[in-house]
N, C-alpha and C positions, 0 to 999 in steps of 0.2 A: 599415408601409410590406414588402408580401412578400419573402419572402425565399426567392420561387422566384428569380431570375436573379444568386443574388451567386456568383462566383465563389472566392470566398476564406472559409475560418472558422479561426478561430487558436480553440486550444483550451487547458490549463491543467489537467495533470495532477499532482494533489498527491498526497501519499506521503501512508501510513494507521502507526497508530501501536497495536500490544494490549495494553491499557494490562492486561488482565487475563487468564487462559486457564487453562482444566480442560477437560482429555480424559477424555471422561466414558466411554472405553472402547476394547479392544482393536482392532486396524487389522480394518475390514469386508469383507465379498465381494471390495468393489468395489477394495480397495485405501486406502479413506480409513482415514482416524478419526472417529469423530465427539467433537467440540469445540463448547464455548462462549465466546466470548472478546469482549469488552468492546472496543471498538474506535471509533477517532475519523480523522477525516481532519486532515492540519494543515499550516499554510500553505508549510513551508518544509523538507527540498529541494526541488523542483518539477522536472515536464519540462513540452517545452511542443511539442505538433503542431499541424503546418501544412495544413490541406486545401483545393487548389488544383481544380475542374474544368477539366480538361484536355480536349481535341478527340481527341489519340490518345500513348499507346495507349489499347483500352477496358481497362478493370480496373483496379487499385488497383497501383500502382510505389508504391516506399518510398524512404529513406534515410537517412540518422544524417546530422545536417550541424553538431552541437554538442555540447560535454561530449564525452561518454564513446562515444570514438571504435570500443568494442572491442564498445559491442553490435551484436549479426547484424542484420544486414539483410534483406528476405526474404521467404521464408517460415516461416525461422527465431522469426521476430519474434513476441508476439502481438497489436499493434498491425494488423501486414499483414497477418493472420489476424484478425481481428476486422471489418477493414471488408468483407474478403473477402466473408466472411461475411455480412456486413449488405445487400449488393450482392446475391448473389448470392438468398436470403432473399426480397429487394423483387422477385425478376424485374429488375435494373438490372444486372445483372453486363454489358453491353457500354458502361455509359459512362465516363470513364475518368476516373481520383483520382489527384495527386500527394496524397504523404505524408511530411513532413517534421518528423524528431524530433530534439529536441533535448536533451536526457540531461544531467540534472540526481540523477535519485535514482540511487543507488551501488545497481546490482545485490547481492543472495544479500544483504540488511540487513536483510530481516523486513519491509522500509516499504512490499511490493508496489510495486512502479515497475513492473512490467512486465503487471502486472492494470493498474493506471489507467493505461494506456497504451492497454490495449485497451479499455475507457471511453469514453475520450477519442479515440479514435479511429471506433467506431463511435456518437457522438452525436457528432462534429466533423460527419463523412460525411450524419449521417441529418440534419442539419440541414444543410447544402450544397446536399443534392440534395432536401432536402425528399420521402425514399422513405414510399414508403404499408406501415411496418411499425409494428405494435402497439405497446406498452408493453407489455403481456403474450410478446408475440415478444420482444422487444427482451431481455427480461431470461434467458427461457430460454436466447435464444444466446448468453447473459452468463456463465449456467450450463455449456455444455458446454464454453463455452472455455478456465473455470479456477476456481478455489476462492473469490477474492478480487472477482474482478469484477462481480457482483451487487453488494456494498459498493458501490463507488464508482460506479457508474451510480443506485445508487438518494442516496447523500449522505447526510453528516453524521452522527451517533454513532446507532449501533445495539450490541445484539447480536447475534455473528454463531454459526448454528448448523448441525444437519447438518456437511457440508463442509465449513460457509461461506457454500453459496448460500443459506441459510432467513437472511433479516435483516431483526431488528425490531426499525423505527428508536426511538430515545428522546429524550425531552428534556431537551441537555446545555447548557449554553447554550457560545457559540464562546468563542474568544476565551482559552481554560485555558490560561496561562503552561507552558512548561516546557524544559529543556535533554536536546538530542537529543544521545547519546555514540557516533557512528556507526566503529567500529574500522575498521580497512586490508583487514582480513583478511573471506574471505567463509567463510559457513557456507550450506551446500546445507541446506533441509528435509527433504530426500527421506533423509539422511543423519540426522539427530536423531530421527526419527520409526521409524528404525531402530534407531534406538541406545535410545533408550525402549521401544521393544517389547521386546528385547534385556534389558535393567533391570529386564523386569514390568509395567513404565505405570509407573512410582514419582509417587508425587505430591510436589510442590516442597514443603517444608519452609520455607519462609517465604512471610509475607506483610506488605503494608504496613498500614499505616492510608490506606484508599482520603478524600484530603481533601475537604472541599467548594469543587463543590456534586458532583460524583463520591459521595460517601458516602446523596448518594438514592438512588444504583441497588444499590452491594456498597458491605458494610460495609467488607470488605476486598480486594488485590490481591493476584495472585498469579501464576505462571508455573508449568503441571504439567514443561513443556520444557525447562526451566531445569537439571538434573539431566542431563539427553541430552545436549545443547546442550557442556555443559560439560565432559561427557567425550569427545564429537567435538571442541570445538579446545580444549585445556588453557589456553590462553591469557587464556578469559573469569573466572576466577572470580578471578585476581591483578589483573584490568582490574576487573571490578568495586569488588570490595574497594578499592583504588587512589581509585575513584571517592566509594567512601561515607568514604575516610578526608579527599576533601579537602573536598567538603562536608556532610561532617558529619547526613548526611539518610543513607538506602534509595534505593536506586535498583532497579524493574523492568526483566527484559530483555526487547524488544519481542518477541511469536512466535516463531518457531523463533532467534530472536539472528541476527550478531552485536552487533548496534544498543540501548543501552537509554535509559532515560528515565528523566528526573527532573522531578516537578512541582514547583513554584516556587511561589513566595507571592502573589509580581506579577511584573507584567512590567519593575518598575524596575529595570535594571541589570542586566536580563537577558542582553544581549549584551557588555556588559563582563563579566560573570561566567562567562558561555561561553570567552572568550579566554582570560580566565587559567585555566580550569579546561585546556584546550586542553592549555595552556602546561605544566602539571601536567604533565598524564597520559600528552603525545603523539599522542594521539586527538584529531580531527576532530572539532568540537560545532560547534552549534547552537542557536540560544535559538529558539523553536519555538511557536508557539499552535494550537488547535483555531481548525476554519472550516466553516463549513456545509453545503460540497460537498466531492463527491468532484470532479468537474469544471467549471470550469467553461468554458464557454461566451462565446466572442467573433466575432460579426459582420465 
């Protein structure tokens, strides 16, 4: 059935987890750092965006309808800028689209929620209005919006390189179980990279053996930003030690933090373990698993 007359499209924007991150050099002339990161989309937490075609007003209107109401609306929000950029590139700026965001991915936690919302907005509007924009142009727009947006647009596990916009998809089964520990305090990525530069670009001294099937891609997991993040936010190291003491296994900081991930042996009993760990350390913990896409579209 043709989607030309769709009036509404719903997009699920998944979070991402960076399982291993190496910073390959000092800050580039454009202000970014060269990196290599193994990243997967995960099923929880997740945001939802609803795109509705409206006769008036033209252009994109945007609102936050639930979840974290402190998330900015209007042009401060990357999802709105993504949708507007797509309409302009397609020559469809006169069409009206109402975007509604229900926010569940916490901000400034290294989970890529804003970038995921941007990719979801692009794909939702692309489907809603059947805009004439090619896949290469979609990825060009995504890279201009932010380093993580191309990852969510591509979907699936991948090595992210360059400043994050170079995506190399990898074969990795979905459903890899994990515990995701989300401290209630934000850590700004720019502050972590600035601290990393001031420290002289340290490499993390901690490595975690990669479990199957991830070990087919890399033997160990590490995060070069961890030493800098622990200076920016002194609560991180004691929290990491609490997690490891409670579970008896190593944890990895995701991206620039403060989120941590513990890869589990299997899904059995994982929700109960998440509740028990959360009660023990006083921090939100969710049971999650890797999924096949960064964004899921439903008409």
